[in-house]
C-alpha positions in Angstrom: 152.0 -7.1 56.3 152.6 -10.9 55.9 152.4 -13.9 53.3 154.5 -11.6 51.0 158.4 -13.1 51.6 158.8 -16.3 49.7 161.4 -18.9 51.5 164.2 -19.3 48.7 164.6 -23.4 49.5 160.7 -23.8 49.4 160.5 -21.5 46.3 163.1 -23.9 44.6 161.0 -27.0 45.8 157.8 -25.7 44.2 159.7 -24.9 40.7 161.2 -28.4 41.1 157.5 -29.9 41.8 156.1 -28.0 38.5 159.2 -29.2 36.5 158.5 -32.6 37.5 155.1 -32.2 36.2 156.5 -30.8 33.0 158.7 -33.9 32.5 156.0 -36.2 32.8 153.6 -34.0 30.3 156.8 -34.1 28.0 156.8 -37.9 28.2 152.9 -38.5 27.8 152.7 -40.0 31.4 149.2 -40.1 32.6 149.5 -38.2 36.0 147.5 -37.2 39.1 149.1 -34.0 41.0 147.6 -34.1 44.8 148.2 -31.1 46.9 146.0 -30.0 49.9 144.2 -26.7 50.3 145.8 -23.6 49.5 148.8 -25.5 47.5 148.3 -23.8 44.4 146.6 -26.6 42.5 145.0 -24.1 40.2 148.5 -22.7 39.7 150.1 -26.1 38.9 147.5 -26.6 36.3 147.5 -23.4 34.6 151.4 -23.4 34.4 150.9 -26.9 33.0 148.9 -25.8 29.9 151.0 -22.9 29.7 153.6 -25.4 29.4 151.7 -27.4 26.9 151.3 -24.3 24.6 154.7 -22.8 24.8 156.5 -26.4 24.1 154.0 -28.1 22.0 152.0 -25.6 20.8 153.3 -25.3 17.2 152.7 -29.0 16.9 149.2 -28.7 18.1 148.4 -25.9 15.7 149.9 -28.0 12.7 147.8 -30.8 13.3 144.8 -28.8 14.2 144.4 -30.2 17.6 143.5 -28.5 20.7 144.1 -29.0 24.7 140.9 -29.8 27.1 141.0 -28.5 30.4 137.8 -29.9 32.4 136.7 -27.6 35.4 134.2 -28.6 38.1 132.2 -25.2 38.3 131.8 -22.3 35.8 133.1 -19.9 38.4 136.5 -22.3 38.3 136.2 -22.3 34.4 136.2 -18.2 34.6 139.3 -18.1 37.2 141.3 -20.4 34.9 140.6 -18.3 31.5 141.3 -15.3 33.4 144.6 -16.8 34.7 145.6 -18.1 31.2 144.5 -15.2 29.4 143.6 -15.7 25.5 144.8 -18.9 24.0 143.0 -20.6 21.2 144.7 -23.7 21.9 142.7 -24.4 25.0 139.3 -25.1 25.8 138.3 -24.5 29.1 135.0 -25.9 30.4 133.0 -27.9 32.8 132.7 -31.6 32.0 129.1 -31.1 30.8 129.9 -28.6 28.4 132.8 -30.2 27.2 131.6 -34.0 26.7 128.2 -32.4 24.7 130.9 -30.8 22.2 132.5 -34.0 22.1 129.6 -36.4 21.4 126.7 -34.0 20.0 128.0 -34.5 16.3 128.1 -38.3 16.6 124.2 -38.4 16.5 123.6 -41.5 14.8 125.2 -43.6 17.7 123.8 -41.3 20.1 120.2 -41.6 18.7 120.8 -45.5 18.9 121.8 -45.0 22.8 118.8 -42.9 23.3 116.4 -45.5 21.9 118.1 -48.2 23.9 117.5 -46.2 26.8 113.9 -45.6 25.7 113.5 -49.5 25.1 114.8 -50.2 28.6 112.8 -47.7 30.5 109.9 -49.4 28.3 110.6 -52.8 29.7 110.8 -51.4 33.4 107.5 -49.8 33.0 105.8 -52.9 31.3 107.3 -55.3 34.0 105.8 -52.7 36.9 102.1 -52.6 35.4 102.1 -56.3 34.4 104.3 -58.6 36.6 106.4 -56.6 39.1 105.7 -58.3 42.8 107.5 -55.8 44.6 104.9 -55.2 47.6 105.5 -51.3 46.9 104.3 -51.8 43.2 102.1 -54.4 42.8 99.0 -52.5 44.8 98.8 -49.9 42.6 98.2 -51.9 39.2 96.5 -54.5 41.1 93.1 -53.6 39.4 94.4 -53.1 36.1 96.5 -56.6 35.8 92.8 -58.1 36.4 91.6 -56.4 33.2 91.9 -58.7 30.0 94.1 -57.4 27.0 90.6 -56.2 25.4 89.6 -54.2 28.1 92.9 -52.8 28.5 92.9 -51.5 25.3 89.3 -50.0 26.0 90.4 -48.1 28.9 93.3 -46.8 27.0 90.9 -45.4 24.3 88.6 -44.0 26.8 91.6 -42.2 28.6 92.6 -40.8 25.5 89.5 -39.3 24.8 89.1 -37.7 28.0 93.1 -36.3 28.6 91.9 -32.8 28.4 89.8 -33.6 31.6 92.6 -35.5 33.2 95.0 -33.1 33.3 92.7 -30.0 34.0 91.2 -32.1 37.2 94.7 -34.0 38.1 95.3 -31.9 41.1 91.5 -31.6 42.1 90.0 -33.7 45.2 89.3 -37.2 44.4 85.2 -36.5 44.2 85.9 -33.9 41.5 88.1 -35.7 39.2 85.5 -38.9 39.3 82.6 -36.6 38.6 84.9 -35.4 35.6 85.5 -38.7 34.4 82.0 -40.2 34.8 82.6 -42.3 31.7 85.6 -44.1 33.0 83.9 -44.5 36.1 80.8 -46.1 34.9 82.8 -48.4 32.5 85.8 -49.3 34.9 84.5 -48.5 38.5 87.3 -50.7 40.1 90.1 -48.5 38.9 88.6 -45.3 40.1 88.1 -46.5 43.5 91.5 -45.2 44.5 92.4 -42.3 42.5 96.0 -42.3 43.7 96.4 -45.9 41.9 94.3 -44.9 39.0 96.8 -41.8 38.4 99.6 -44.0 38.7 98.1 -46.3 35.8 97.3 -43.8 33.6 100.6 -41.8 33.9 102.5 -45.2 33.3 100.5 -46.0 30.3 100.9 -42.6 29.2 104.7 -42.5 29.4 104.7 -45.9 27.9 102.7 -44.7 24.8 105.0 -41.5 24.6 108.1 -43.4 24.7 106.9 -46.3 22.2 105.9 -43.4 19.8 109.3 -41.9 19.9 110.8 -45.2 19.0 108.5 -45.5 16.3 109.4 -41.8 15.3 113.1 -42.5 15.5 112.6 -45.4 13.3 110.8 -43.3 10.9 113.5 -40.7 10.8 111.0 -37.9 11.6 112.0 -34.3 12.0 112.9 -33.8 15.5 113.7 -37.2 16.1 117.0 -37.7 14.2 119.4 -36.0 17.0 119.5 -35.9 20.9 119.5 -32.6 22.4 121.2 -31.6 25.7 119.2 -29.2 28.1 121.7 -27.7 30.1 119.3 -25.3 32.3 117.4 -28.0 33.8 118.4 -31.3 35.5 115.5 -33.3 33.9 115.3 -35.6 31.2 112.1 -35.3 28.6 113.3 -38.4 26.9 110.2 -39.0 24.5 111.1 -35.2 23.1 114.9 -36.6 22.5 116.0 -34.1 25.8 118.4 -35.5 28.0 120.1 -33.3 31.1 123.1 -33.8 33.3 123.3 -37.2 34.4 122.0 -38.9 31.3 124.7 -37.1 29.2 127.1 -38.6 31.5 125.7 -42.1 31.0 125.2 -41.3 27.3 128.9 -40.1 26.8 130.4 -43.0 28.7 128.3 -45.7 26.6 129.1 -43.7 23.5 132.9 -43.7 24.1 133.0 -47.4 25.3 130.8 -48.8 22.4 132.7 -46.9 19.5 136.3 -46.9 18.8 136.3 -44.2 15.8 135.1 -42.1 18.8 138.0 -42.6 20.8 140.2 -42.1 18.1 138.7 -38.8 17.0 139.0 -37.5 20.6 142.3 -38.7 21.1 143.7 -37.4 17.7 141.8 -34.3 18.1 142.7 -33.5 21.8 145.8 -35.3 22.6 146.2 -33.7 26.1 142.8 -33.6 28.7 143.7 -32.2 32.4 140.9 -32.0 34.8 140.6 -29.9 37.5 139.3 -31.1 41.4 139.3 -34.8 40.1 138.0 -35.8 43.8 134.8 -34.1 42.5 135.0 -36.0 39.1 132.3 -38.5 38.3 133.1 -41.9 38.1 131.5 -41.7 34.5 134.5 -39.4 33.4 137.2 -41.1 34.8 135.9 -44.3 33.3 135.8 -42.4 29.7 139.5 -40.9 30.6 140.6 -44.2 31.3 139.2 -45.8 28.3 140.8 -43.2 26.0 144.0 -43.6 27.5 144.0 -47.6 27.0 143.0 -47.3 23.5 145.6 -44.5 23.0 148.4 -47.1 24.4 147.0 -50.1 22.6 147.7 -48.2 19.3 150.4 -46.3 20.0 148.6 -42.9 19.9 150.0 -40.0 21.8 147.8 -38.9 24.5 148.0 -37.8 28.3 145.1 -37.5 31.1 146.3 -35.1 33.6 144.3 -35.1 37.1 144.9 -32.2 39.8 143.1 -32.0 43.2 142.9 -33.6 46.7 141.0 -36.7 47.6 140.7 -34.9 51.3 138.5 -32.6 49.6 136.0 -35.1 48.3 132.8 -33.7 50.0 130.2 -34.7 47.2 128.5 -38.2 47.0 128.9 -38.8 43.2 132.4 -37.8 43.1 135.4 -40.3 42.3 136.8 -39.1 46.1 139.9 -41.6 46.9 138.9 -44.1 44.1 140.6 -42.5 41.5 143.6 -45.3 41.3 140.8 -47.7 41.4 139.0 -46.7 38.3 142.1 -45.4 36.5 144.8 -47.4 37.7 148.7 -46.7 36.4 148.7 -42.6 37.3 152.0 -41.2 38.1 151.8 -39.5 41.3 153.4 -36.0 41.9 152.5 -34.2 45.4 153.0 -31.1 46.8 153.1 -30.2 50.5 153.6 -26.2 50.2 150.8 -24.1 51.3 150.6 -20.6 49.5 147.2 -19.4 51.0 147.2 -19.3 54.7 148.8 -18.0 58.2 151.0 -20.7 60.0 148.0 -20.7 62.9 145.6 -21.6 60.0 148.1 -24.5 58.4 148.5 -25.8 62.1 144.9 -26.5 62.4 144.2 -28.0 59.2 147.0 -30.4 59.5 146.2 -32.0 62.4 142.8 -32.2 60.8 144.2 -34.2 57.9 146.4 -36.1 60.1 147.9 -37.9 56.9 151.0 -37.9 55.1 150.3 -34.4 53.9 152.0 -32.2 56.3 151.9 -28.7 54.6 154.5 -26.2 55.1 154.3 -22.2 54.5 155.7 -21.3 51.4 156.6 -17.8 53.3 159.1 -16.8 55.8 156.6 -14.1 57.2 153.4 -16.6 57.8 152.9 -15.8 61.4 150.2 -13.4 62.7 147.0 -15.1 62.0 144.7 -16.7 64.7 142.4 -19.7 65.2 140.0 -20.0 68.2 137.4 -22.6 69.1 134.3 -21.4 71.0 131.7 -23.6 72.9 128.2 -21.9 72.9 126.9 -21.9 76.4 123.2 -21.5 76.5 122.6 -21.8 80.2 119.9 -19.2 81.2 119.7 -18.2 77.2 117.6 -20.7 76.2 115.2 -17.8 74.6 118.1 -17.1 72.1 118.0 -19.3 69.3 120.8 -20.5 67.0 120.4 -18.0 64.2 120.5 -15.3 67.1 123.3 -16.7 68.5 125.4 -17.2 65.4 124.7 -13.6 64.4 125.9 -12.0 67.7 128.8 -14.1 67.4 129.7 -12.7 64.1 129.0 -9.1 64.9 131.5 -9.0 67.6 134.2 -9.3 65.0 132.8 -6.9 62.6 134.9 -4.2 64.5 137.7 -6.4 65.9 138.6 -7.3 62.1 137.5 -4.3 60.4 135.0 -5.8 58.5 133.5 -3.9 55.3 132.5 -4.6 51.8 136.0 -4.7 50.8 137.0 -7.0 54.0 134.0 -9.0 54.1 133.4 -11.8 56.9 132.4 -15.1 55.6 130.5 -17.2 57.9 130.0 -20.8 57.0 127.0 -23.0 58.6 126.3 -26.5 58.6 122.7 -26.8 57.9 120.6 -25.5 54.9 117.9 -24.2 57.4 120.5 -22.1 59.4 122.0 -20.5 56.2 118.4 -19.6 55.0 117.3 -18.2 58.2 120.7 -15.9 58.6 120.3 -15.1 54.8 116.5 -14.2 55.2 115.1 -16.6 52.7 113.7 -19.0 55.5 110.5 -18.9 53.7 112.1 -20.3 50.2 113.7 -22.9 52.3 111.1 -24.4 54.1 108.9 -24.1 50.7 111.0 -26.5 49.1 112.1 -28.9 52.0 109.0 -29.0 53.5 107.5 -31.1 50.4 107.1 -34.7 49.9 110.0 -35.0 47.7 112.5 -33.8 49.8 111.3 -35.5 52.8 111.9 -38.4 50.9 115.3 -37.3 49.3 116.4 -35.3 52.6 119.7 -36.1 51.7 119.3 -34.3 48.3 118.5 -31.0 49.9 121.9 -30.1 50.7 123.0 -29.6 46.8 119.6 -29.3 45.2 118.2 -26.6 47.2 121.0 -24.0 47.8 124.3 -25.2 45.4 125.9 -22.5 43.9 126.6 -24.9 41.1 123.5 -24.9 39.0 124.1 -28.4 37.6 123.2 -29.6 41.2 119.9 -27.8 41.7 117.0 -29.9 41.8 114.6 -29.7 39.0 112.2 -27.2 40.8 114.8 -25.1 42.5 116.5 -24.8 39.1 113.1 -23.8 37.7 112.7 -20.9 39.9 116.2 -19.8 39.6 115.5 -19.5 35.7 112.7 -17.4 36.6 114.3 -15.1 39.2 117.2 -14.7 36.5 114.9 -13.6 34.0 113.5 -11.2 36.5 116.2 -10.0 37.9 117.8 -9.2 34.4 114.5 -7.6 32.9 114.4 -5.2 36.5 117.9 -3.9 35.4 117.6 -1.2 32.6 121.4 -1.6 31.7 121.0 -5.5 30.9 122.2 -5.9 27.4 118.7 -7.4 25.5 121.0 -10.4 24.2 121.4 -11.7 28.0 117.5 -11.5 27.8 116.6 -13.1 24.7 118.6 -16.1 23.2 120.6 -15.2 20.0 119.0 -17.3 17.9 115.6 -15.7 18.6 117.5 -12.1 18.4 118.9 -13.2 14.7 115.4 -13.4 13.3 113.6 -10.8 14.9 112.4 -7.3 13.3 112.7 -3.8 15.2 108.9 -3.8 15.7 109.1 -7.5 17.2 111.8 -6.7 19.7 110.1 -3.3 20.6 106.9 -5.5 21.5 108.7 -7.8 23.4 110.6 -5.2 25.3 107.4 -3.6 26.3 106.1 -6.7 27.6 108.9 -7.5 29.6 108.4 -4.2 31.2 105.1 -4.6 31.8 105.4 -7.9 33.9 105.0 -7.4 37.4 104.0 -9.4 40.5 104.4 -9.0 44.5 105.1 -12.9 44.7 106.9 -15.3 42.1 103.4 -16.8 41.6 102.2 -13.5 40.5 105.3 -12.6 38.7 105.0 -16.1 36.5 101.0 -15.7 36.0 101.9 -12.2 34.4 104.4 -14.0 32.2 101.7 -16.2 30.8 99.1 -13.4 30.6 101.5 -11.9 28.1 102.2 -15.0 26.5 100.2 -15.9 23.2 102.2 -19.1 22.5 102.8 -18.2 18.9 105.9 -18.9 16.9 105.7 -15.2 15.7 105.9 -13.6 19.0 109.5 -13.1 20.4 108.1 -12.6 23.9 106.4 -16.2 23.5 109.5 -17.8 21.9 111.6 -16.4 25.0 108.9 -17.9 27.1 108.9 -21.1 25.1 112.9 -21.0 25.6 112.8 -20.1 29.4 110.8 -22.9 30.2 112.0 -25.6 27.6 108.7 -25.3 26.0 107.1 -27.3 28.9 104.2 -24.9 29.9 101.7 -23.1 28.0 99.5 -21.7 30.8 99.9 -20.8 34.5 98.2 -23.9 35.3 100.3 -26.2 33.4 103.3 -24.5 35.4 101.5 -24.9 38.9 100.9 -28.7 38.1 104.2 -29.2 37.1 105.5 -27.8 40.4 102.9 -29.5 42.2 103.6 -33.0 40.7 107.5 -32.7 41.2 107.0 -31.6 44.8 104.4 -33.8 46.0 104.8 -37.0 43.8 101.9 -39.5 44.0 100.2 -38.2 46.9 96.9 -40.0 48.1 94.5 -37.9 46.2 91.4 -40.0 47.9 92.3 -37.9 51.1 91.0 -34.6 50.6 92.3 -32.9 53.7 95.9 -34.3 52.2 95.2 -32.9 48.8 93.8 -29.4 50.3 97.3 -29.1 52.5 99.4 -30.2 49.6 97.5 -27.3 47.4 97.8 -25.1 50.6 101.8 -25.8 50.5 102.3 -25.3 46.9 100.0 -21.9 47.2 102.2 -20.6 50.1 105.4 -21.3 48.3 104.5 -19.5 44.8 103.1 -16.7 47.6 106.6 -16.1 48.6 107.6 -12.4 47.7 109.8 -11.7 44.9 112.2 -9.9 47.2 112.7 -12.8 49.5 113.2 -15.1 46.3 115.4 -12.7 45.1 117.9 -12.9 48.3 118.0 -16.6 47.6 118.6 -16.2 43.8 121.6 -13.9 44.6 122.8 -16.8 47.2 123.1 -19.1 44.8 124.4 -16.8 42.2 127.2 -15.8 44.6 125.9 -12.1 44.4 125.5 -11.5 48.2 126.0 -7.9 49.0 126.2 -7.7 53.0 129.6 -7.4 54.9 128.8 -10.5 56.5 128.2 -13.3 54.5 126.9 -16.9 54.9 127.5 -19.9 53.0 126.8 -23.6 53.5 130.0 -25.6 53.9 129.9 -27.0 50.3 129.1 -23.9 48.8 133.0 -22.7 49.7 134.5 -25.5 47.6 137.7 -24.0 45.8 137.0 -20.4 47.7 139.5 -18.6 50.2 138.8 -15.4 52.5 140.5 -13.5 54.9 138.3 -13.7 57.6 136.0 -17.2 58.3 133.7 -18.2 61.0 132.9 -22.0 61.0 129.7 -23.0 62.7 129.1 -26.3 64.2 126.5 -28.4 65.6 125.4 -32.0 66.2 122.7 -32.3 63.7 123.2 -32.7 59.8 119.9 -33.5 58.2 119.2 -37.1 59.5 122.5 -37.4 61.1 121.9 -36.3 64.9 125.6 -36.8 65.8 127.8 -35.9 62.4 130.3 -33.8 64.4 130.0 -35.1 68.0 130.6 -38.9 66.3 133.5 -37.6 64.9 135.1 -35.8 67.9 134.5 -39.0 69.8 136.6 -41.2 67.4 139.4 -38.4 66.9 139.7 -37.9 70.7 140.3 -41.9 71.1 142.6 -42.0 68.0 139.8 -44.5 66.3 137.7 -44.6 63.4 134.3 -46.6 63.1 134.6 -50.5 61.9 131.7 -50.7 59.8 131.6 -49.2 56.4 129.1 -46.7 56.7 130.6 -45.4 60.1 133.9 -45.0 58.1 132.6 -43.3 55.1 130.4 -40.7 57.5 133.7 -40.4 59.6 135.6 -39.2 56.2 133.1 -37.4 54.9 132.7 -35.2 58.3 136.7 -34.7 58.6 136.7 -33.7 54.8 134.0 -31.2 55.7 135.6 -30.0 58.4 139.0 -29.5 56.4 137.2 -28.1 53.5 135.7 -25.4 55.7 138.7 -24.5 58.0 141.5 -24.5 55.0 138.9 -21.4 53.5 140.4 -19.1 56.0 143.7 -17.2 55.0 144.2 -14.9 58.4 141.5 -15.2 60.8 139.5 -18.7 61.9 137.0 -18.7 64.5 134.7 -22.0 65.1 131.6 -22.0 67.0 130.0 -25.0 68.7 126.3 -24.6 69.1 125.4 -27.7 71.0 127.0 -29.1 74.3 130.9 -31.0 73.8 131.2 -32.1 77.3 131.7 -35.6 75.9 133.7 -35.1 73.1 135.9 -32.3 74.2 139.3 -34.4 74.1 138.6 -34.8 70.5 138.3 -31.0 70.0 141.2 -30.2 71.9 143.4 -32.5 69.8 143.0 -30.4 66.7 142.1 -26.8 68.5 144.0 -27.1 71.8 141.9 -24.8 73.9 138.2 -24.4 74.2 136.8 -20.8 74.8 133.4 -20.1 76.1 130.9 -18.0 74.6 129.5 -15.7 75.7 132.5 -15.3 78.2 132.5 -17.9 81.0 
């Protein structure tokens, strides 16, 4: 048994570091606590929260004040709450949840900001439709711009009369859409020559109309337009319905705090302590808010403290603050910790070489040896018929017996690409169904988080939609699921027993081999009435956006294949086939994807992306490396080339990519507690020197 005996001198040092944090808390110093992987950042954060409650809790209670702890994921929230125990003085939540709680009651200024955002987008669309000379924009609106104001008004009128036909035939071949809109074609033949441009014109006009109408309704104080709503389940704004999502919430929050000193004062007086977990992944807007609160408190002599806990070396997301924290929030007092509580010495030695900075970790245990780290290069000679997924499975299976792998002692295999993890986890059709679309081909860099992220706030619009469907399907398939986990509490409170019985029966009758068939069965039972509990549940699940299966299909089509050329019937046919194929994927396969996202895998060998294991730790880890990562064909090869020559790229983009790769390697390898294996799937002969500088020896797989 190892990692059980603490070194007295290091134990004393750890206590001293924690006491230093306490001293800064007691002096109201804004701090940044930096520590490497496995150093006990969560422990330091939780103990700091306990210190605040123990030594300042009475004052907080007397002044009706609370402490805010902001986490990066729901899993981190749950862990901190579990470690803290029951505390009425501490609010632990993700930033989106907490920020909304802070600003949602300030609806008047919030609506003003929303109105300003609508006006800004209206101006942008009017610029596009009238004067934008961008060669990507101008051709789309050229024919419309040639119309007089009177003719534009006539065009808008006729489109308004034909909206039902327009939406019904939106995804039909160009000729069929023209046939359905013969009146438009007769009066405006030039506009309908290019159906793709025609739809861009109409969609822009309709969106303009919705946004302008929304502003008018805001000005008239109409019901439903006197407050902004935040929708946490979908990362998609519906601005004309006063609904915002994650990114817009951060934008509004920053603007609200920046503009209104009274809000700053309310937050500071209500929450004098705000501690932030994983600061390196925190959005710049959040850090900007914290800086503004801190500056305001100093200016007027209010007691207020911000504490950041994290490690900039573990910054692997593009939207995180990373190493820029001191730039955005200057004047922070630094507290550092170089002890490791997680891993055996062999793993620590390896991750220290990866970091290669001033954070040289030491194990806090005296019995810290007994782990193992080995690097393997995959030799494909004579085995070309074996693809990467089979090679990874074979490599992982060799350790099942060696490491006594079981449900209680799992093997966690980290792979770089989404495609490989999807193949190994047996939902490759789901992955290709998403990534093979126009949207993800255009925004290929988003696939890493939008398709396979275990952080639901990062899932893309359509993946999150499918996740909600599978979440519903999973719950109604389990007879032990409580009713309140299926139907929103606000719906339950107003439901009679008979209405609930009818709803349960409808849920039990839902069927479908494929996800499309399941959604179709939902809408077959849906009647759209406010009196139906089942219909209210469906409206809540889909945010009221879909009233039929055709609406649902059109939404998936439009989001995954925006602005396609519907003039080309072969393109349209291909796109419709892709969407139909996606919706034809079995519920069983979508279930495996859902359990991956929900972190509910049930096999002895679990596969993860590098990004998906952030903040976690495992006894046994295999890290799979290869050259390719999205469109980057030399991610790790370039990194090891520079490490081997003790250099970093000179250009800004190259340095940023180098650091991102370094951070990914550090995060992945530092997950291991005892056993770490690395398998490189591509030829390493040109950069083996860099590999040896970190891992020393390179072994062959299969054995040479």
